[in-house]
N, C-alpha and C positions, 0 to 999 in steps of 0.2 A: 826650089829652095828647101833645104832640110829644116827640121824642127829646131835643131841647135842653132843654125844660122838665123832663123827667125827670132828665136829667143835672144840671141846676141844683138840683133838689129833693134829689138824693142828696148833692151837695156841701154844700148848706145843712144837711142832716141831720148830716153829718160834722162840719162846722165849728160848728154850733149857732147860726148867724147868717145872716140874709139880707142883711146889710149888705155893701157892697163891701169888698174887702181894703184895708188901709191903704196909703197912697201910697208911703211910704218903707219898704223892706224892712229888717229887722234885720240887722245885720252879724254874721257868725260863727255858730258852732254855738250852739244855745240850750240844749243839755243841760248840766246842772250838772257841774262837774268836781270830782273828789275828790282829795285828796292821796295817798291810798293806792290801790294797784292794785285794780281791781274785776275780777270775773269768775272769781275762784278759788272753788272750792267749799270752804266751811269744814269741813264734815263730809262725807265721801264717803257718799252715801246707800246705796250698795251694800255698804258695810262692815257686816257683821253682819245682812245682809238675811235675814229669815225670811219664810215664807209669810204670816204674820199682818201683818208690817210692809208687805209688798208689797200685801196686800189693803187695808190702811189708806191707803196712798199712792194706789192706784187708786180707792178709794171717795171719797177727798178730791177727786180730779180730777173724778169724776162729779158731785160737789156744787159744783164751780166753783173749787176751790183747786188750781190746776195747777202751783203752784210746786214742790212736792216731786216731782211726775212729771217736770217739766222738768229738775230737778237730777239725778234718777236717770238720765234718758236721757243727759244730758251726761256723767255719770260712766261709764255703760256705753260710750258712744262713745269716751271718752278711754282707757278701760282695754282695750277689745277692738278690735284693729286690723281684724278682719273686719267688725264692725258699721260702723266708720268707712269702710272701703272700699266696702261695699255701699251705704251712704247716699250717699257721694260719687258712686258709679256711677249711682245713680238720679237724682241732681241733674243730673249732666252729660248723661244721656240726655234729660231733659226740657228743659234749656236748649238742647240741640242741635236741637230740633224747629223746623220752619218754622211761622210763624204769620202771620196777617193780620187786619186789621179790615175787615169788610164790612158794608154796610147790610143790613137785613132784606129779604127778597124783595118785600114789599109797601111798601117805603119810597118816599116821594115825593122830589122833587129836593132839598128841604132836608135830608131824612134822609140821602141819598147824599152831599151836600156835607159834612154834619157827620161822617159816617163817614170821609171822606177827611181832614178836618181833624184828627180824633182820631188817625187812623193817622199823620199827619205828626207830631203831638205825641209819640206813642209811639216812632216810629222815631228821633226826634230826642233822646230821653232819653239822658243820659250813662250809660255803662256799664250798659245795660239788661240784658244777660246776667248781669252780676254781681248786679244787683238781684234777678232771678229766682232765682239761686242762693241768695242770702241769704233770700229769702221761703220757699224750700223747707225751711228749718229747721223750719217748722211741722209737717213730716211726723213728726218725732220728738219735738219739744218741745210740740206742741199749739198753738203760735202762733209767729209770727215778729215781730221788732221792728226796724223800719227808720225812722230819723229822716229827714225830708225837709227839705232846705234849698231855699227858693223864690227865684225871680227873676222880675222883670217883663220880658216880651218883647212888644213891640208892643201894650201895653195888657192883656196876659194874664199871669196868674201861672202860671208853669210850674216844675216841679222843676228845680233846678240841680245838686243833689247828693243822693245817698242814702247814709246812714251806718248801717251795721249796728250794732245795739245788742244786748248780751247779754240773754237772757231773764231772768237773775237780777236784773236791774235793776228788774223789774216785778212787782208784787204786786196782785192783785185784791182790793179791800176786801170783807170778808165781807158787808157790807150790799148789795153788788151781785150776790151769788151767788144763783142760783135753786135 
């Protein structure tokens, strides 16, 4: 299986479709907007935290319910300046590293060309370092949420904008937990 067909298979698995993307992109952000402010923690999970409650939160995360764990981490990061500083330091250290896309050692010419094309796409992404910084939220929360706004360039659908979304907006249905 060629690199290009594997890449296409992964994209098909993500999108759930082998059909080509629609011709006309949707305008504006697709995330629902609410009248009230989102992102505030209703109850601070660390308030009244006991070993039993912490055990329950961590067991829930092991069973696939990561909402309480994410809220607890957000609360800890908000209340403890040292945790906030250490997480920020780690994120900045990772986003400051040099990186490159290269074809595997045994790649044919098509594989090398595809690697160059993918590198061009990644280098051309808007605010790539900010995207990496936002994706590193997964270190404490267990996952990161970034909405992608797409645009068509020379017949290809490429990301135009990345919008960080709070973890509190997402809940995993219990039917999907393993």
